[in-house]
Every structure is written in C-alpha cells, then in structure tokens.
C-alpha positions in Angstrom: 219.3 -79.7 202.6 216.7 -79.8 199.9 218.4 -77.6 197.3 221.1 -75.0 196.8 220.7 -72.2 194.2 223.9 -70.4 193.2 223.8 -67.1 191.1 225.5 -68.1 187.9 225.1 -65.3 185.3 228.1 -63.1 184.5 226.1 -59.9 184.7 225.1 -60.5 188.3 221.3 -60.3 187.9 220.7 -63.5 189.9 222.9 -62.4 192.8 221.3 -58.9 193.0 217.7 -60.1 192.7 218.0 -62.8 195.4 219.6 -60.4 197.9 216.3 -59.0 199.4 214.6 -59.1 202.8 212.0 -61.7 201.6 214.8 -64.2 201.1 216.5 -63.9 204.5 215.3 -67.3 205.6 217.3 -68.8 202.7 220.3 -66.4 202.7 221.5 -65.9 206.2 221.1 -69.2 208.0 222.1 -72.8 207.4 222.0 -75.9 209.7 225.2 -76.8 211.3 223.9 -79.8 213.3 222.4 -82.5 211.2 222.1 -86.3 211.3 222.5 -86.4 207.5 225.9 -86.8 205.8 226.2 -84.2 203.0 227.3 -85.3 199.6 230.3 -83.6 198.0 229.6 -80.5 195.9 229.1 -81.1 192.2 231.6 -78.2 191.6 234.9 -79.0 193.2 235.9 -75.3 193.3 232.5 -74.2 194.6 232.7 -71.2 197.0 230.5 -71.4 200.2 230.5 -67.6 200.4 228.7 -66.7 197.2 226.5 -63.5 197.6 222.9 -64.4 196.9 223.3 -68.1 197.3 220.1 -69.6 198.5 220.0 -72.7 200.8 216.6 -74.3 200.7 216.4 -76.4 203.9 213.7 -79.0 204.7 212.8 -77.4 208.0 212.2 -74.0 206.4 210.2 -75.4 203.5 207.9 -77.4 205.9 207.3 -74.2 207.9 205.5 -72.7 204.9 201.8 -73.0 205.0 200.9 -72.5 201.3 202.7 -75.1 199.3 199.7 -75.9 196.9 201.6 -75.2 193.7 205.1 -75.9 195.1 208.0 -73.7 196.1 207.2 -70.6 194.1 209.8 -68.3 192.4 208.7 -64.8 191.1 208.5 -61.1 191.6 205.5 -61.3 193.8 206.2 -60.8 197.5 204.0 -63.9 198.2 206.6 -66.0 196.2 208.7 -68.2 198.5 211.8 -67.3 196.6 211.4 -63.6 195.8 213.1 -62.3 192.7 213.3 -58.6 193.5 213.1 -55.9 190.8 216.6 -54.7 190.1 218.0 -52.5 187.4 218.5 -54.6 184.2 216.5 -57.6 185.3 214.0 -58.6 182.6 211.6 -61.4 181.8 210.6 -62.5 185.3 206.9 -63.0 186.0 204.9 -62.3 189.2 204.8 -66.1 189.7 207.5 -67.5 187.4 208.0 -71.2 188.2 207.8 -73.7 191.1 209.8 -76.6 192.5 207.8 -79.6 193.8 208.2 -83.3 194.7 206.1 -86.0 193.0 204.9 -89.3 194.4 208.1 -91.0 193.2 210.1 -88.5 195.2 211.5 -86.9 192.0 212.2 -83.1 192.2 210.2 -81.4 189.4 209.9 -77.9 188.1 206.8 -76.2 186.6 206.6 -73.1 184.5 203.9 -70.5 185.3 205.4 -67.5 183.5 204.5 -65.5 180.5 208.2 -65.2 179.5 209.3 -68.9 179.7 211.5 -70.9 182.0 214.7 -72.5 180.6 216.5 -75.5 182.1 220.0 -76.6 181.4 220.8 -80.3 182.1 224.5 -80.6 181.4 224.8 -78.6 178.2 221.3 -79.4 176.9 218.9 -76.5 177.0 215.1 -77.0 177.3 212.2 -74.5 177.5 209.5 -75.8 179.8 205.9 -76.2 178.7 203.6 -74.0 180.8 201.8 -75.8 183.7 203.5 -79.1 182.9 205.8 -80.5 185.6 209.2 -81.6 184.3 211.4 -83.9 186.5 214.9 -82.5 187.2 216.0 -85.7 189.0 215.3 -89.3 189.2 214.3 -91.1 192.4 216.5 -90.6 195.4 219.8 -92.4 194.9 219.9 -91.6 191.1 222.8 -89.5 189.8 222.3 -85.7 189.4 224.3 -84.0 186.7 225.1 -80.2 186.4 222.0 -78.2 186.1 220.9 -74.6 185.9 217.6 -72.7 185.5 217.2 -69.4 183.6 214.4 -67.1 184.8 214.3 -64.1 182.6 218.0 -63.0 182.3 218.9 -64.3 185.7 220.7 -67.7 185.7 221.0 -70.0 188.8 223.0 -73.2 189.1 220.9 -75.6 191.1 222.1 -78.5 193.1 220.4 -81.2 195.2 223.4 -82.1 197.4 221.8 -85.1 199.2 219.7 -86.6 196.4 222.4 -88.9 195.1 223.1 -90.2 198.5 219.4 -91.0 199.0 219.6 -92.4 202.5 216.6 -93.2 204.7 216.5 -89.9 206.5 216.6 -88.0 203.2 213.7 -90.2 201.8 211.6 -89.5 204.9 212.2 -85.7 204.5 211.2 -86.0 200.8 208.1 -87.9 201.7 207.1 -85.2 204.1 207.7 -82.5 201.5 205.7 -84.5 198.9 202.8 -84.9 201.3 202.9 -81.2 202.2 202.5 -80.3 198.5 199.7 -82.8 198.2 197.9 -81.3 201.2 198.4 -77.8 199.8 196.8 -78.8 196.6 193.7 -79.9 198.6 193.5 -76.7 200.5 195.0 -78.0 203.8 197.6 -76.2 205.8 201.1 -77.7 205.2 203.3 -76.0 207.8 205.3 -78.2 210.2 206.0 -81.9 210.3 203.3 -84.4 209.5 201.1 -85.8 212.2 200.9 -89.5 212.8 197.3 -89.6 211.6 198.2 -88.6 208.1 201.4 -90.5 207.6 202.6 -94.1 208.2 206.2 -92.9 208.1 208.4 -92.9 211.2 209.2 -89.4 212.4 212.4 -88.0 210.9 215.3 -87.3 213.1 216.3 -84.5 210.8 213.5 -82.3 212.1 214.7 -81.9 215.6 215.6 -78.3 216.5 218.8 -77.3 214.8 221.4 -74.7 215.9 221.3 -71.9 213.3 224.1 -69.4 213.0 224.3 -66.2 210.8 226.3 -66.4 207.6 229.1 -63.9 207.2 227.7 -60.5 206.3 227.8 -59.7 202.6 229.6 -56.4 203.3 232.5 -58.4 204.8 232.9 -60.4 201.6 232.9 -57.7 199.0 236.6 -57.8 198.6 236.4 -61.5 197.7 233.9 -60.9 194.9 235.8 -58.7 192.4 234.5 -59.1 188.9 237.0 -60.7 186.5 236.7 -59.7 182.9 237.5 -62.1 180.1 240.6 -61.1 178.1 240.5 -60.9 174.3 242.9 -63.8 174.0 240.7 -66.0 176.4 237.6 -64.9 174.5 239.1 -66.0 171.2 240.1 -69.4 172.6 236.6 -70.0 174.1 234.8 -69.0 171.0 237.0 -71.2 168.8 236.4 -74.1 171.1 232.7 -73.5 171.2 232.5 -73.5 167.4 234.4 -76.8 167.3 232.3 -78.5 170.0 229.2 -76.8 171.4 228.5 -79.6 173.8 231.8 -79.8 175.6 231.8 -82.1 178.6 233.6 -81.7 181.9 236.8 -83.2 180.5 236.8 -80.8 177.6 236.2 -77.9 179.9 239.2 -78.9 182.1 241.4 -78.9 179.0 240.2 -75.4 178.2 241.0 -74.3 181.7 244.7 -75.2 181.0 244.7 -72.9 177.9 243.0 -69.8 179.5 243.4 -67.7 182.7 239.9 -68.6 183.8 238.7 -71.3 186.2 236.3 -74.1 185.4 233.3 -72.3 186.7 234.0 -69.2 184.5 234.5 -71.5 181.4 231.2 -73.2 182.2 229.4 -69.8 182.6 230.7 -68.9 179.1 229.3 -72.1 177.6 225.9 -71.6 179.3 225.6 -68.0 178.5 226.7 -68.2 174.8 224.5 -71.1 173.7 
C-alpha cells in the first residue's frame, strides 16, 4: 500500500467529496493477498470502515498512464483523486495538488492550486509554495509522524503504512513509482510494471495479480457513523488546554482524553481544526 487518506474534518466535507464514482478504484477494493507485511496503524483506534477512506495501492497507481505531474487531487474529472463538488465544499481547485516520489524515494507533495494547500506535520502547520515539491517523508525506513493535508475546507489524515518498515519489496515498488513519474514527465506512457529494458531492478513480487474483494457497502455502515457533538463542558476543557499548550503532543492528548468524553481522534481533530 502506497498511502491511506482518511477523512478527518468534523464537518464531513472530506468524506462527502471523496465518495464519488471517479474514486471507486480507491474506495471499494483493497488487496488481501500480499507478500508485504503491513506496519501498525499510526492511530491505535483507527477504524477500517471509515466512509470516504481512500486506499492508494501500488498496483492501481502503476495502472495510470498519465503520471507526469504525480498523483493529482482536484475537482477535475481527470484528477486521479477526484474531489467532487458537494454542498459547502470551498477552496478546491481544478487541479489542487499532487503526490509524487523523488529520486531518493521520499514521498513529496506539490501545490498547483489558487487557494493553497496546507500540510500538518504533527501539530506544525505549513502552507506549500506553489509548484515546489515538499517532502512529507524521509527515505524508506525513516519514521513517519502524524500528518494531515487540508485542501480547501476538506481535511484528510494521510498515512504511509509501509514506509517506516522500508523493506526490499517496498523499495522496489517505490522505485517503480518514481520511474513512472519520471517517464510521465518525459511524455512516455507510465501504466503497468517497468520493462527490463528501462530498469535494472529485479521484478517485484508485489505486482503479481492480487485477489480483490469489495469493501462493505457504505449504506450498511451508516449506523456506525453517527455524528457525535462536543458537549459544552468538553469544549471548555479543550479550549482551556489549547490556550495553555497549543502544541500538545500525543501524551498530552491522552491526558485530555481522560478528562473528556471524547476519544483521542476527536481530541486531535479539535486541535487540528482550531489552530
């Protein structure tokens, strides 16, 4: 798995905008047979059944033929991750931003929007400079902290679940992705695995055909996704804690969880959204 994007804003714009026909390849299927050992989730209480969660697999990315600027996010139907127009969604450009892999196998993000792309690394917020790639990770094997990207008023938590493990199979997959981006920049088709004439890498065992099964229909999970409003008492505690320490780390958030009726994820959403 290359990346997982989880809707993370309390108003639900990210979930609603990602639930569209153009994103079915990322929404409804995920590999169940793989030679790679997945790394644990960065969020211990993460839910595998989050509506609108996007699973960006290596095999699906390599099947794309136009990767010249990277994996594109935006309102355009030609964007690889389509952010559909929904009521209340604002500040999303036709082509908003892109994920790519550089020659050091670092995962980078580039802003192409007129509204701006914001990245949260831990609790540090940064607005990207247009057309300048910013690394989100180090080389494979380097630690990855909590991160999120804000596109307009839609917020996604983003994880690279196998990057910290950085095993040989993952590195070969990343090299294929990087070369696909490079060939796309030079006007060559980038779909499929690399031929032996353009790469000295051994073929990756991760690109053998995988059994794909449909995810549970969204309609069957509606009863699990009831919105939980923050009580006035919890709101007061969170705001007081935020005023005392606007850069609360994981340990501080866990202490807050003991004082409120919210989970760690809801506390973290409050911190992200109220910066």
